[in-house]
C-alpha positions in Angstrom: 0.0 -0.1 0.1 1.0 3.9 0.0 2.2 4.1 3.5 4.3 0.7 3.0 5.9 2.3 -0.1 6.4 5.7 1.6 8.0 4.0 4.5 10.5 2.0 2.1 11.8 5.0 0.5 12.2 6.7 3.5 14.3 4.1 4.7 16.2 3.9 1.8 17.0 7.6 1.6 17.9 7.1 5.3 20.5 4.4 4.5 21.8 6.6 1.3 22.3 9.5 3.5 24.0 7.5 6.2 26.5 6.1 3.7 27.1 9.3 2.2 27.9 10.7 5.6 30.2 7.8 6.6 32.3 8.1 3.2 32.5 11.8 3.9 33.7 11.2 7.2 36.2 8.7 6.4 37.6 11.1 3.7 38.0 14.0 6.1 39.8 11.9 8.7 42.1 10.4 5.9 43.0 13.9 4.6 43.6 15.2 8.1 45.7 12.5 9.6 47.7 11.0 6.6 51.2 12.6 6.4 51.5 15.7 4.5 54.4 16.6 2.1 56.3 19.4 3.9 56.5 21.6 0.7 53.6 21.2 -1.7 54.4 20.1 -5.3 50.7 21.2 -6.3 48.0 22.8 -4.9 45.2 20.4 -3.4 43.1 20.0 -6.4 46.1 19.4 -8.9 45.3 22.2 -11.1 48.6 24.4 -10.5 51.8 23.1 -9.8 54.6 24.8 -7.6 57.5 24.3 -10.3 58.1 27.6 -11.7 60.5 29.0 -9.0 63.9 29.8 -9.4 64.9 29.2 -5.9 63.3 27.6 -2.9 64.1 29.0 0.6 62.9 27.5 3.8 64.0 29.9 7.0 64.0 28.8 10.3 64.1 32.1 12.3 63.0 35.9 11.9 66.4 36.9 11.1 66.7 34.5 8.1 63.1 35.7 7.0 64.2 39.2 7.1 67.7 38.5 5.4 65.7 36.8 2.4 63.4 39.7 1.9 66.3 42.3 2.0 68.3 40.5 -0.6 65.2 40.0 -3.0 64.5 43.6 -2.5 67.9 44.8 -3.2 68.1 42.5 -6.3 64.7 43.1 -7.7 63.4 39.8 -7.4 59.9 38.7 -6.0 59.6 36.8 -2.9 56.1 34.4 -2.5 55.5 32.4 0.6 53.9 29.2 0.1 51.8 27.3 2.8 50.1 24.0 2.5 49.0 24.5 -1.0 45.0 24.8 -0.3 44.5 27.7 -2.6 42.2 27.0 -5.4 43.5 29.4 -7.4 47.0 30.2 -9.1 47.5 32.9 -6.1 50.4 31.4 -4.7 52.1 29.9 -7.3 56.1 31.1 -7.1 57.9 32.4 -10.3 60.9 33.5 -8.6 61.7 33.2 -5.0 59.9 30.3 -3.2 59.5 30.5 0.5 58.3 28.2 2.8 57.5 28.4 6.7 57.5 24.8 7.4 60.5 25.5 9.3 59.2 28.5 11.0 56.2 27.2 13.0 55.4 26.4 16.7 54.2 28.0 20.1 55.3 31.5 21.3 52.9 32.3 23.9 49.7 31.2 25.3 47.9 33.6 27.8 45.2 31.3 29.3 43.7 33.9 31.0 43.0 36.2 27.9 42.2 32.7 25.9 44.9 34.0 23.3 47.6 31.8 21.6 50.4 33.2 19.6 52.4 31.3 17.1 54.7 31.5 14.3 53.2 31.8 10.7 54.3 28.6 9.5 52.0 26.5 12.4 49.4 24.2 11.1 45.9 24.8 12.5 46.1 21.1 13.3 48.8 21.9 15.8 47.1 24.9 17.3 44.0 22.7 17.9 46.5 20.1 19.9 48.0 22.8 22.2 44.7 24.9 22.7 42.9 21.7 24.1 45.2 20.9 26.7 44.0 23.9 28.3 40.4 23.5 27.9 40.2 26.1 25.1 39.6 26.0 21.4 39.7 27.7 18.4 36.3 29.4 17.7 36.1 28.4 14.2 38.2 25.7 12.0 37.9 24.9 8.2 37.1 21.0 7.4 41.0 21.0 6.4 43.2 21.4 9.1 46.1 21.2 7.6 46.6 24.4 6.3 49.0 26.9 7.9 47.8 29.8 10.1 49.5 32.6 7.9 47.8 31.1 4.9 44.6 30.7 6.3 44.1 34.2 7.5 45.6 35.6 4.3 42.8 33.9 2.1 39.8 34.4 4.7 39.6 30.8 5.3 36.0 30.2 7.0 33.9 27.5 8.6 30.3 27.4 9.0 27.4 28.8 10.8 25.8 32.5 10.5 27.1 33.6 14.0 30.5 32.9 13.3 33.1 35.2 11.3 36.2 33.6 9.0 39.4 33.0 10.7 40.7 36.6 10.2 37.8 38.0 12.7 39.7 36.2 15.3 43.0 37.4 14.8 44.0 40.0 17.4 47.8 40.7 16.5 50.1 40.3 13.6 54.2 40.6 13.1 54.5 41.1 9.6 57.8 41.5 7.5 57.2 43.9 4.7 58.8 43.7 1.5 61.4 45.6 2.2 62.5 43.3 5.1 61.2 45.5 8.0 59.5 44.1 10.8 55.8 45.3 12.0 53.5 44.8 14.7 50.1 45.4 14.1 46.6 45.0 16.1 43.6 46.7 16.3 45.1 49.6 18.5 48.7 49.6 17.0 49.2 50.2 13.2 45.5 49.5 12.8 45.5 50.3 9.1 48.2 47.9 8.8 46.5 45.5 10.8 43.3 45.5 9.1 44.8 45.3 5.4 46.8 42.3 6.2 44.0 40.1 7.5 43.1 39.2 4.1 46.2 40.3 2.1 46.3 37.4 0.0 50.3 37.8 0.6 50.7 41.1 -1.0 52.0 43.0 2.3 54.7 40.8 3.1 55.5 37.5 5.3 53.2 36.9 8.2 55.9 35.7 10.9 53.4 35.7 14.3 49.8 35.3 14.6 48.0 35.7 18.0 44.2 34.3 17.8 41.5 35.0 20.3 40.4 31.2 21.5 37.1 30.2 23.6 36.4 27.7 26.6 
């Protein structure tokens, strides 16, 4: 009868939805837990290759970063920082000097009272999650792929979901930036606010983001 057919279709729909969710869940955990390459050879959908650079640098200190930028500036060369390679477009494809911050990552400080974490620019979101969780804190938003760097994530306005939450840059309270001439700037809403606001979704145009302070929540 009609009710039996409707019930059968509802059960089939439920099973199909459950299967699709399970497949998506497996894919998510596979992507976020399998080892990732230190330096991407292509962006994550495979459309653009990171093979046009003339030189590759992997600085491990602020002094090394500023030295690379200053030398490039003096010689008229272009430096492009590449994160984890999750951009859809070719915006991060380098044509001269390719800089990776894979060796410039990790915790700088954690202010539990203010619920703020400061990390180096090459730190992965997954690493930040592990750190704040130990102190009963959490990032307010997190994208579905947590293997991106914090500098790349805020530079491209990466978002999560929910109308009550902003994108990742919305929770940044302080930045340290190396400009195109090698000058180190500190910026926040109260200090160098113009630089701060422009740098939140800068697409890499204003320099190298070397430190980021993010507001967390319990």
